[in-house]
PDB file with one MODEL, atoms N, CA, C and O in Angstrom:
MODEL        1
ATOM      1  N   MET A   1       4.092 -99.209 -27.661  1.00  0.00           N
ATOM      2  CA  MET A   1       3.637 -99.650 -26.359  1.00  0.00           C
ATOM      3  C   MET A   1       3.090 -98.428 -25.614  1.00  0.00           C
ATOM      4  O   MET A   1       3.731 -97.378 -25.579  1.00  0.00           O
ATOM      5  N   SER A   2       1.938 -98.569 -25.039  1.00  0.00           N
ATOM      6  CA  SER A   2       1.316 -97.455 -24.328  1.00  0.00           C
ATOM      7  C   SER A   2       1.936 -97.292 -22.945  1.00  0.00           C
ATOM      8  O   SER A   2       2.601 -98.193 -22.433  1.00  0.00           O
ATOM      9  N   MET A   3       1.706 -96.132 -22.358  1.00  0.00           N
ATOM     10  CA  MET A   3       2.205 -95.864 -21.007  1.00  0.00           C
ATOM     11  C   MET A   3       1.651 -96.890 -20.028  1.00  0.00           C
ATOM     12  O   MET A   3       2.374 -97.367 -19.152  1.00  0.00           O
ATOM     13  N   ARG A   4       0.395 -97.226 -20.168  1.00  0.00           N
ATOM     14  CA  ARG A   4      -0.231 -98.217 -19.284  1.00  0.00           C
ATOM     15  C   ARG A   4       0.477 -99.566 -19.405  1.00  0.00           C
ATOM     16  O   ARG A   4       0.706-100.246 -18.405  1.00  0.00           O
ATOM     17  N   GLU A   5       0.817 -99.942 -20.623  1.00  0.00           N
ATOM     18  CA  GLU A   5       1.520-101.215 -20.837  1.00  0.00           C
ATOM     19  C   GLU A   5       2.924-101.175 -20.243  1.00  0.00           C
ATOM     20  O   GLU A   5       3.384-102.151 -19.651  1.00  0.00           O
ATOM     21  N   VAL A   6       3.596-100.047 -20.404  1.00  0.00           N
ATOM     22  CA  VAL A   6       4.938 -99.905 -19.838  1.00  0.00           C
ATOM     23  C   VAL A   6       4.878-100.039 -18.329  1.00  0.00           C
ATOM     24  O   VAL A   6       5.669-100.776 -17.740  1.00  0.00           O
ATOM     25  N   LEU A   7       3.949 -99.338 -17.697  1.00  0.00           N
ATOM     26  CA  LEU A   7       3.828 -99.385 -16.246  1.00  0.00           C
ATOM     27  C   LEU A   7       3.462-100.785 -15.756  1.00  0.00           C
ATOM     28  O   LEU A   7       3.966-101.235 -14.726  1.00  0.00           O
ATOM     29  N   ALA A   8       2.601-101.463 -16.478  1.00  0.00           N
ATOM     30  CA  ALA A   8       2.222-102.825 -16.103  1.00  0.00           C
ATOM     31  C   ALA A   8       3.416-103.765 -16.233  1.00  0.00           C
ATOM     32  O   ALA A   8       3.586-104.676 -15.423  1.00  0.00           O
ATOM     33  N   THR A   9       4.236-103.542 -17.249  1.00  0.00           N
ATOM     34  CA  THR A   9       5.401-104.389 -17.468  1.00  0.00           C
ATOM     35  C   THR A   9       6.430-104.202 -16.358  1.00  0.00           C
ATOM     36  O   THR A   9       7.114-105.155 -15.985  1.00  0.00           O
ATOM     37  N   LEU A  10       6.546-102.996 -15.831  1.00  0.00           N
ATOM     38  CA  LEU A  10       7.513-102.735 -14.762  1.00  0.00           C
ATOM     39  C   LEU A  10       7.289-103.656 -13.560  1.00  0.00           C
ATOM     40  O   LEU A  10       8.239-104.084 -12.904  1.00  0.00           O
ATOM     41  N   GLU A  11       6.040-103.946 -13.291  1.00  0.00           N
ATOM     42  CA  GLU A  11       5.717-104.792 -12.137  1.00  0.00           C
ATOM     43  C   GLU A  11       6.216-106.224 -12.305  1.00  0.00           C
ATOM     44  O   GLU A  11       6.365-106.946 -11.319  1.00  0.00           O
ATOM     45  N   THR A  12       6.472-106.634 -13.521  1.00  0.00           N
ATOM     46  CA  THR A  12       6.902-108.015 -13.779  1.00  0.00           C
ATOM     47  C   THR A  12       8.418-108.162 -13.803  1.00  0.00           C
ATOM     48  O   THR A  12       8.934-109.277 -13.878  1.00  0.00           O
ATOM     49  N   LEU A  13       9.127-107.051 -13.740  1.00  0.00           N
ATOM     50  CA  LEU A  13      10.581-107.096 -13.841  1.00  0.00           C
ATOM     51  C   LEU A  13      11.234-107.523 -12.538  1.00  0.00           C
ATOM     52  O   LEU A  13      10.704-107.307 -11.448  1.00  0.00           O
ATOM     53  N   LYS A  14      12.406-108.139 -12.685  1.00  0.00           N
ATOM     54  CA  LYS A  14      13.221-108.501 -11.526  1.00  0.00           C
ATOM     55  C   LYS A  14      13.872-107.225 -10.997  1.00  0.00           C
ATOM     56  O   LYS A  14      13.987-106.246 -11.734  1.00  0.00           O
ATOM     57  N   PRO A  15      14.302-107.219  -9.725  1.00  0.00           N
ATOM     58  CA  PRO A  15      14.937-106.030  -9.161  1.00  0.00           C
ATOM     59  C   PRO A  15      16.113-105.514  -9.996  1.00  0.00           C
ATOM     60  O   PRO A  15      16.255-104.304 -10.173  1.00  0.00           O
ATOM     61  N   THR A  16      16.942-106.398 -10.502  1.00  0.00           N
ATOM     62  CA  THR A  16      18.075-105.954 -11.317  1.00  0.00           C
ATOM     63  C   THR A  16      17.608-105.313 -12.617  1.00  0.00           C
ATOM     64  O   THR A  16      18.245-104.387 -13.119  1.00  0.00           O
ATOM     65  N   GLU A  17      16.504-105.799 -13.158  1.00  0.00           N
ATOM     66  CA  GLU A  17      15.961-105.211 -14.385  1.00  0.00           C
ATOM     67  C   GLU A  17      15.371-103.828 -14.098  1.00  0.00           C
ATOM     68  O   GLU A  17      15.511-102.906 -14.901  1.00  0.00           O
ATOM     69  N   ARG A  18      14.708-103.695 -12.940  1.00  0.00           N
ATOM     70  CA  ARG A  18      14.163-102.380 -12.574  1.00  0.00           C
ATOM     71  C   ARG A  18      15.289-101.373 -12.345  1.00  0.00           C
ATOM     72  O   ARG A  18      15.153-100.194 -12.673  1.00  0.00           O
ATOM     73  N   GLN A  19      16.402-101.845 -11.779  1.00  0.00           N
ATOM     74  CA  GLN A  19      17.549-100.956 -11.578  1.00  0.00           C
ATOM     75  C   GLN A  19      18.075-100.485 -12.931  1.00  0.00           C
ATOM     76  O   GLN A  19      18.425 -99.314 -13.080  1.00  0.00           O
ATOM     77  N   ALA A  20      18.135-101.370 -13.911  1.00  0.00           N
ATOM     78  CA  ALA A  20      18.583-100.992 -15.251  1.00  0.00           C
ATOM     79  C   ALA A  20      17.644 -99.941 -15.850  1.00  0.00           C
ATOM     80  O   ALA A  20      18.097 -99.018 -16.527  1.00  0.00           O
ATOM     81  N   VAL A  21      16.349-100.079 -15.604  1.00  0.00           N
ATOM     82  CA  VAL A  21      15.373 -99.105 -16.093  1.00  0.00           C
ATOM     83  C   VAL A  21      15.622 -97.753 -15.428  1.00  0.00           C
ATOM     84  O   VAL A  21      15.616 -96.719 -16.096  1.00  0.00           O
ATOM     85  N   ARG A  22      15.845 -97.764 -14.091  1.00  0.00           N
ATOM     86  CA  ARG A  22      16.113 -96.513 -13.379  1.00  0.00           C
ATOM     87  C   ARG A  22      17.345 -95.809 -13.930  1.00  0.00           C
ATOM     88  O   ARG A  22      17.337 -94.596 -14.138  1.00  0.00           O
ATOM     89  N   LEU A  23      18.405 -96.577 -14.164  1.00  0.00           N
ATOM     90  CA  LEU A  23      19.631 -95.990 -14.691  1.00  0.00           C
ATOM     91  C   LEU A  23      19.412 -95.413 -16.084  1.00  0.00           C
ATOM     92  O   LEU A  23      19.921 -94.338 -16.404  1.00  0.00           O
ATOM     93  N   ARG A  24      18.654 -96.127 -16.911  1.00  0.00           N
ATOM     94  CA  ARG A  24      18.387 -95.628 -18.265  1.00  0.00           C
ATOM     95  C   ARG A  24      17.553 -94.352 -18.226  1.00  0.00           C
ATOM     96  O   ARG A  24      17.802 -93.425 -18.997  1.00  0.00           O
ATOM     97  N   LEU A  25      16.567 -94.298 -17.337  1.00  0.00           N
ATOM     98  CA  LEU A  25      15.762 -93.089 -17.190  1.00  0.00           C
ATOM     99  C   LEU A  25      16.625 -91.920 -16.729  1.00  0.00           C
ATOM    100  O   LEU A  25      16.449 -90.796 -17.198  1.00  0.00           O
ATOM    101  N   ALA A  26      17.556 -92.180 -15.810  1.00  0.00           N
ATOM    102  CA  ALA A  26      18.456 -91.123 -15.358  1.00  0.00           C
ATOM    103  C   ALA A  26      19.312 -90.630 -16.517  1.00  0.00           C
ATOM    104  O   ALA A  26      19.558 -89.431 -16.641  1.00  0.00           O
ATOM    105  N   GLU A  27      19.766 -91.548 -17.365  1.00  0.00           N
ATOM    106  CA  GLU A  27      20.540 -91.152 -18.549  1.00  0.00           C
ATOM    107  C   GLU A  27      19.703 -90.273 -19.465  1.00  0.00           C
ATOM    108  O   GLU A  27      20.172 -89.244 -19.953  1.00  0.00           O
ATOM    109  N   LEU A  28      18.476 -90.678 -19.693  1.00  0.00           N
ATOM    110  CA  LEU A  28      17.604 -89.909 -20.575  1.00  0.00           C
ATOM    111  C   LEU A  28      17.327 -88.515 -20.019  1.00  0.00           C
ATOM    112  O   LEU A  28      17.166 -87.557 -20.775  1.00  0.00           O
ATOM    113  N   ASP A  29      17.274 -88.411 -18.698  1.00  0.00           N
ATOM    114  CA  ASP A  29      17.037 -87.125 -18.049  1.00  0.00           C
ATOM    115  C   ASP A  29      18.339 -86.389 -17.784  1.00  0.00           C
ATOM    116  O   ASP A  29      18.351 -85.343 -17.135  1.00  0.00           O
ATOM    117  N   ASP A  30      19.433 -86.939 -18.291  1.00  0.00           N
ATOM    118  CA  ASP A  30      20.767 -86.360 -18.136  1.00  0.00           C
ATOM    119  C   ASP A  30      21.165 -86.255 -16.674  1.00  0.00           C
ATOM    120  O   ASP A  30      21.792 -85.279 -16.263  1.00  0.00           O
ATOM    121  N   GLU A  31      20.802 -87.256 -15.897  1.00  0.00           N
ATOM    122  CA  GLU A  31      21.200 -87.329 -14.501  1.00  0.00           C
ATOM    123  C   GLU A  31      22.100 -88.547 -14.356  1.00  0.00           C
ATOM    124  O   GLU A  31      21.761 -89.631 -14.831  1.00  0.00           O
ATOM    125  N   THR A  32      23.215 -88.380 -13.719  1.00  0.00           N
ATOM    126  CA  THR A  32      24.123 -89.507 -13.551  1.00  0.00           C
ATOM    127  C   THR A  32      24.292 -89.822 -12.076  1.00  0.00           C
ATOM    128  O   THR A  32      24.191 -88.947 -11.217  1.00  0.00           O
ATOM    129  N   TRP A  33      24.545 -91.064 -11.811  1.00  0.00           N
ATOM    130  CA  TRP A  33      24.818 -91.533 -10.457  1.00  0.00           C
ATOM    131  C   TRP A  33      26.323 -91.758 -10.379  1.00  0.00           C
ATOM    132  O   TRP A  33      26.809 -92.851 -10.673  1.00  0.00           O
ATOM    133  N   CYS A  34      27.038 -90.754  -9.994  1.00  0.00           N
ATOM    134  CA  CYS A  34      28.491 -90.825  -9.980  1.00  0.00           C
ATOM    135  C   CYS A  34      29.031 -91.588  -8.776  1.00  0.00           C
ATOM    136  O   CYS A  34      30.178 -92.033  -8.793  1.00  0.00           O
ATOM    137  N   ASP A  35      28.241 -91.742  -7.758  1.00  0.00           N
ATOM    138  CA  ASP A  35      28.754 -92.316  -6.519  1.00  0.00           C
ATOM    139  C   ASP A  35      28.418 -93.788  -6.332  1.00  0.00           C
ATOM    140  O   ASP A  35      28.769 -94.360  -5.300  1.00  0.00           O
ATOM    141  N   ASP A  36      27.761 -94.412  -7.276  1.00  0.00           N
ATOM    142  CA  ASP A  36      27.359 -95.821  -7.160  1.00  0.00           C
ATOM    143  C   ASP A  36      26.586 -96.085  -5.879  1.00  0.00           C
ATOM    144  O   ASP A  36      26.600 -97.202  -5.362  1.00  0.00           O
ATOM    145  N   GLY A  37      25.906 -95.059  -5.362  1.00  0.00           N
ATOM    146  CA  GLY A  37      25.094 -95.240  -4.164  1.00  0.00           C
ATOM    147  C   GLY A  37      25.877 -95.202  -2.870  1.00  0.00           C
ATOM    148  O   GLY A  37      25.321 -95.477  -1.807  1.00  0.00           O
ATOM    149  N   GLU A  38      27.161 -94.867  -2.934  1.00  0.00           N
ATOM    150  CA  GLU A  38      27.989 -94.819  -1.732  1.00  0.00           C
ATOM    151  C   GLU A  38      27.833 -93.469  -1.039  1.00  0.00           C
ATOM    152  O   GLU A  38      27.629 -92.443  -1.687  1.00  0.00           O
ATOM    153  N   LEU A  39      27.930 -93.489   0.276  1.00  0.00           N
ATOM    154  CA  LEU A  39      27.878 -92.253   1.046  1.00  0.00           C
ATOM    155  C   LEU A  39      29.231 -91.551   0.979  1.00  0.00           C
ATOM    156  O   LEU A  39      30.281 -92.193   0.938  1.00  0.00           O
ATOM    157  N   SER A  40      29.186 -90.238   0.967  1.00  0.00           N
ATOM    158  CA  SER A  40      30.423 -89.470   1.026  1.00  0.00           C
ATOM    159  C   SER A  40      30.913 -89.446   2.481  1.00  0.00           C
ATOM    160  O   SER A  40      30.172 -89.809   3.396  1.00  0.00           O
ATOM    161  N   SER A  41      32.150 -89.022   2.685  1.00  0.00           N
ATOM    162  CA  SER A  41      32.687 -88.924   4.047  1.00  0.00           C
ATOM    163  C   SER A  41      31.861 -87.991   4.926  1.00  0.00           C
ATOM    164  O   SER A  41      31.562 -88.344   6.067  1.00  0.00           O
ATOM    165  N   PRO A  42      31.476 -86.794   4.423  1.00  0.00           N
ATOM    166  CA  PRO A  42      30.630 -85.930   5.273  1.00  0.00           C
ATOM    167  C   PRO A  42      29.278 -86.570   5.606  1.00  0.00           C
ATOM    168  O   PRO A  42      28.766 -86.396   6.711  1.00  0.00           O
ATOM    169  N   GLU A  43      28.704 -87.304   4.658  1.00  0.00           N
ATOM    170  CA  GLU A  43      27.421 -87.971   4.926  1.00  0.00           C
ATOM    171  C   GLU A  43      27.596 -89.051   5.990  1.00  0.00           C
ATOM    172  O   GLU A  43      26.761 -89.194   6.883  1.00  0.00           O
ATOM    173  N   ARG A  44      28.684 -89.808   5.887  1.00  0.00           N
ATOM    174  CA  ARG A  44      28.956 -90.844   6.896  1.00  0.00           C
ATOM    175  C   ARG A  44      29.150 -90.213   8.281  1.00  0.00           C
ATOM    176  O   ARG A  44      28.630 -90.716   9.277  1.00  0.00           O
ATOM    177  N   MET A  45      29.901 -89.108   8.335  1.00  0.00           N
ATOM    178  CA  MET A  45      30.139 -88.433   9.607  1.00  0.00           C
ATOM    179  C   MET A  45      28.828 -87.940  10.217  1.00  0.00           C
ATOM    180  O   MET A  45      28.615 -88.068  11.423  1.00  0.00           O
ATOM    181  N   LEU A  46      27.949 -87.376   9.385  1.00  0.00           N
ATOM    182  CA  LEU A  46      26.662 -86.902   9.877  1.00  0.00           C
ATOM    183  C   LEU A  46      25.831 -88.049  10.435  1.00  0.00           C
ATOM    184  O   LEU A  46      25.239 -87.925  11.507  1.00  0.00           O
ATOM    185  N   LEU A  47      25.786 -89.163   9.715  1.00  0.00           N
ATOM    186  CA  LEU A  47      25.034 -90.320  10.209  1.00  0.00           C
ATOM    187  C   LEU A  47      25.636 -90.858  11.501  1.00  0.00           C
ATOM    188  O   LEU A  47      24.908 -91.226  12.424  1.00  0.00           O
ATOM    189  N   ASP A  48      26.967 -90.903  11.568  1.00  0.00           N
ATOM    190  CA  ASP A  48      27.622 -91.363  12.799  1.00  0.00           C
ATOM    191  C   ASP A  48      27.303 -90.448  13.971  1.00  0.00           C
ATOM    192  O   ASP A  48      27.074 -90.927  15.082  1.00  0.00           O
ATOM    193  N   GLN A  49      27.284 -89.126  13.739  1.00  0.00           N
ATOM    194  CA  GLN A  49      26.941 -88.176  14.794  1.00  0.00           C
ATOM    195  C   GLN A  49      25.511 -88.389  15.274  1.00  0.00           C
ATOM    196  O   GLN A  49      25.241 -88.401  16.476  1.00  0.00           O
ATOM    197  N   ARG A  50      24.611 -88.554  14.332  1.00  0.00           N
ATOM    198  CA  ARG A  50      23.200 -88.733  14.700  1.00  0.00           C
ATOM    199  C   ARG A  50      22.981 -90.055  15.419  1.00  0.00           C
ATOM    200  O   ARG A  50      22.190 -90.131  16.359  1.00  0.00           O
ATOM    201  N   LEU A  51      23.680 -91.098  14.979  1.00  0.00           N
ATOM    202  CA  LEU A  51      23.580 -92.385  15.663  1.00  0.00           C
ATOM    203  C   LEU A  51      24.121 -92.259  17.076  1.00  0.00           C
ATOM    204  O   LEU A  51      23.540 -92.801  18.017  1.00  0.00           O
ATOM    205  N   GLY A  52      25.230 -91.547  17.231  1.00  0.00           N
ATOM    206  CA  GLY A  52      25.799 -91.339  18.559  1.00  0.00           C
ATOM    207  C   GLY A  52      24.834 -90.599  19.465  1.00  0.00           C
ATOM    208  O   GLY A  52      24.717 -90.925  20.646  1.00  0.00           O
ATOM    209  N   ALA A  53      24.142 -89.605  18.925  1.00  0.00           N
ATOM    210  CA  ALA A  53      23.170 -88.851  19.720  1.00  0.00           C
ATOM    211  C   ALA A  53      22.019 -89.741  20.170  1.00  0.00           C
ATOM    212  O   ALA A  53      21.552 -89.631  21.304  1.00  0.00           O
ATOM    213  N   VAL A  54      21.567 -90.614  19.295  1.00  0.00           N
ATOM    214  CA  VAL A  54      20.468 -91.529  19.645  1.00  0.00           C
ATOM    215  C   VAL A  54      20.936 -92.528  20.703  1.00  0.00           C
ATOM    216  O   VAL A  54      20.210 -92.829  21.650  1.00  0.00           O
ATOM    217  N   GLU A  55      22.155 -93.036  20.530  1.00  0.00           N
ATOM    218  CA  GLU A  55      22.668 -94.000  21.505  1.00  0.00           C
ATOM    219  C   GLU A  55      22.889 -93.348  22.868  1.00  0.00           C
ATOM    220  O   GLU A  55      22.694 -93.987  23.901  1.00  0.00           O
ATOM    221  N   ALA A  56      23.295 -92.075  22.873  1.00  0.00           N
ATOM    222  CA  ALA A  56      23.533 -91.370  24.129  1.00  0.00           C
ATOM    223  C   ALA A  56      22.232 -91.049  24.854  1.00  0.00           C
ATOM    224  O   ALA A  56      22.204 -91.011  26.084  1.00  0.00           O
ATOM    225  N   ASN A  57      21.159 -90.817  24.111  1.00  0.00           N
ATOM    226  CA  ASN A  57      19.885 -90.452  24.716  1.00  0.00           C
ATOM    227  C   ASN A  57      18.752 -91.096  23.918  1.00  0.00           C
ATOM    228  O   ASN A  57      18.057 -90.411  23.167  1.00  0.00           O
ATOM    229  N   PRO A  58      18.563 -92.395  24.073  1.00  0.00           N
ATOM    230  CA  PRO A  58      17.596 -93.116  23.234  1.00  0.00           C
ATOM    231  C   PRO A  58      16.140 -92.704  23.431  1.00  0.00           C
ATOM    232  O   PRO A  58      15.296 -93.006  22.587  1.00  0.00           O
ATOM    233  N   HIS A  59      15.835 -92.029  24.518  1.00  0.00           N
ATOM    234  CA  HIS A  59      14.442 -91.644  24.784  1.00  0.00           C
ATOM    235  C   HIS A  59      14.138 -90.204  24.381  1.00  0.00           C
ATOM    236  O   HIS A  59      13.056 -89.694  24.672  1.00  0.00           O
ATOM    237  N   ALA A  60      15.083 -89.549  23.714  1.00  0.00           N
ATOM    238  CA  ALA A  60      14.894 -88.143  23.343  1.00  0.00           C
ATOM    239  C   ALA A  60      13.907 -87.992  22.187  1.00  0.00           C
ATOM    240  O   ALA A  60      13.268 -86.948  22.056  1.00  0.00           O
ATOM    241  N   GLY A  61      13.777 -88.992  21.370  1.00  0.00           N
ATOM    242  CA  GLY A  61      12.898 -88.899  20.210  1.00  0.00           C
ATOM    243  C   GLY A  61      11.488 -89.362  20.528  1.00  0.00           C
ATOM    244  O   GLY A  61      11.147 -89.655  21.674  1.00  0.00           O
ATOM    245  N   SER A  62      10.684 -89.418  19.483  1.00  0.00           N
ATOM    246  CA  SER A  62       9.297 -89.860  19.620  1.00  0.00           C
ATOM    247  C   SER A  62       9.113 -91.187  18.906  1.00  0.00           C
ATOM    248  O   SER A  62       9.795 -91.480  17.923  1.00  0.00           O
ATOM    249  N   LEU A  63       8.193 -91.975  19.406  1.00  0.00           N
ATOM    250  CA  LEU A  63       7.856 -93.223  18.734  1.00  0.00           C
ATOM    251  C   LEU A  63       7.054 -92.901  17.474  1.00  0.00           C
ATOM    252  O   LEU A  63       6.357 -91.888  17.408  1.00  0.00           O
ATOM    253  N   TRP A  64       7.164 -93.775  16.482  1.00  0.00           N
ATOM    254  CA  TRP A  64       6.496 -93.516  15.215  1.00  0.00           C
ATOM    255  C   TRP A  64       4.997 -93.251  15.354  1.00  0.00           C
ATOM    256  O   TRP A  64       4.507 -92.326  14.706  1.00  0.00           O
ATOM    257  N   PRO A  65       4.242 -93.997  16.152  1.00  0.00           N
ATOM    258  CA  PRO A  65       2.807 -93.711  16.254  1.00  0.00           C
ATOM    259  C   PRO A  65       2.527 -92.274  16.703  1.00  0.00           C
ATOM    260  O   PRO A  65       1.572 -91.657  16.232  1.00  0.00           O
ATOM    261  N   ALA A  66       3.348 -91.741  17.605  1.00  0.00           N
ATOM    262  CA  ALA A  66       3.141 -90.367  18.058  1.00  0.00           C
ATOM    263  C   ALA A  66       3.467 -89.371  16.948  1.00  0.00           C
ATOM    264  O   ALA A  66       2.751 -88.387  16.761  1.00  0.00           O
ATOM    265  N   VAL A  67       4.541 -89.626  16.218  1.00  0.00           N
ATOM    266  CA  VAL A  67       4.917 -88.755  15.102  1.00  0.00           C
ATOM    267  C   VAL A  67       3.836 -88.782  14.030  1.00  0.00           C
ATOM    268  O   VAL A  67       3.436 -87.739  13.513  1.00  0.00           O
ATOM    269  N   GLU A  68       3.375 -89.965  13.706  1.00  0.00           N
ATOM    270  CA  GLU A  68       2.321 -90.123  12.676  1.00  0.00           C
ATOM    271  C   GLU A  68       1.054 -89.373  13.090  1.00  0.00           C
ATOM    272  O   GLU A  68       0.433 -88.691  12.274  1.00  0.00           O
ATOM    273  N   ALA A  69       0.682 -89.501  14.347  1.00  0.00           N
ATOM    274  CA  ALA A  69      -0.516 -88.830  14.838  1.00  0.00           C
ATOM    275  C   ALA A  69      -0.379 -87.313  14.712  1.00  0.00           C
ATOM    276  O   ALA A  69      -1.323 -86.633  14.309  1.00  0.00           O
ATOM    277  N   ARG A  70       0.800 -86.782  15.058  1.00  0.00           N
ATOM    278  CA  ARG A  70       1.030 -85.340  14.915  1.00  0.00           C
ATOM    279  C   ARG A  70       0.922 -84.903  13.468  1.00  0.00           C
ATOM    280  O   ARG A  70       0.335 -83.863  13.169  1.00  0.00           O
ATOM    281  N   LEU A  71       1.483 -85.688  12.577  1.00  0.00           N
ATOM    282  CA  LEU A  71       1.435 -85.340  11.156  1.00  0.00           C
ATOM    283  C   LEU A  71       0.010 -85.386  10.616  1.00  0.00           C
ATOM    284  O   LEU A  71      -0.382 -84.541   9.811  1.00  0.00           O
ATOM    285  N   LEU A  72      -0.754 -86.364  11.054  1.00  0.00           N
ATOM    286  CA  LEU A  72      -2.126 -86.498  10.575  1.00  0.00           C
ATOM    287  C   LEU A  72      -3.038 -85.394  11.092  1.00  0.00           C
ATOM    288  O   LEU A  72      -4.037 -85.059  10.455  1.00  0.00           O
ATOM    289  N   ARG A  73      -2.693 -84.828  12.249  1.00  0.00           N
ATOM    290  CA  ARG A  73      -3.491 -83.737  12.795  1.00  0.00           C
ATOM    291  C   ARG A  73      -3.292 -82.429  12.036  1.00  0.00           C
ATOM    292  O   ARG A  73      -4.134 -81.536  12.122  1.00  0.00           O
ATOM    293  N   ARG A  74      -2.204 -82.304  11.301  1.00  0.00           N
ATOM    294  CA  ARG A  74      -1.916 -81.055  10.558  1.00  0.00           C
ATOM    295  C   ARG A  74      -2.846 -80.836   9.419  1.00  0.00           C
ATOM    296  O   ARG A  74      -2.728 -79.838   8.709  1.00  0.00           O
TER     297      ARG A  74
ENDMDL
END
């Protein structure tokens, strides 16, 4: 099967089948997903802190259109 055929076949797979492909590719590349996609305690704490900061000052950030415009100007 050619690379083009493999890539075309990926588009026809169900989400669970694509996940199986991702896991197999990680195995082949000797990469393992030890956490089953779960956040660690420090990651959860960081997200909670950042969420708290946004809730405390919701207008401190920029709206996406403004951020996108800045990035496109670079």
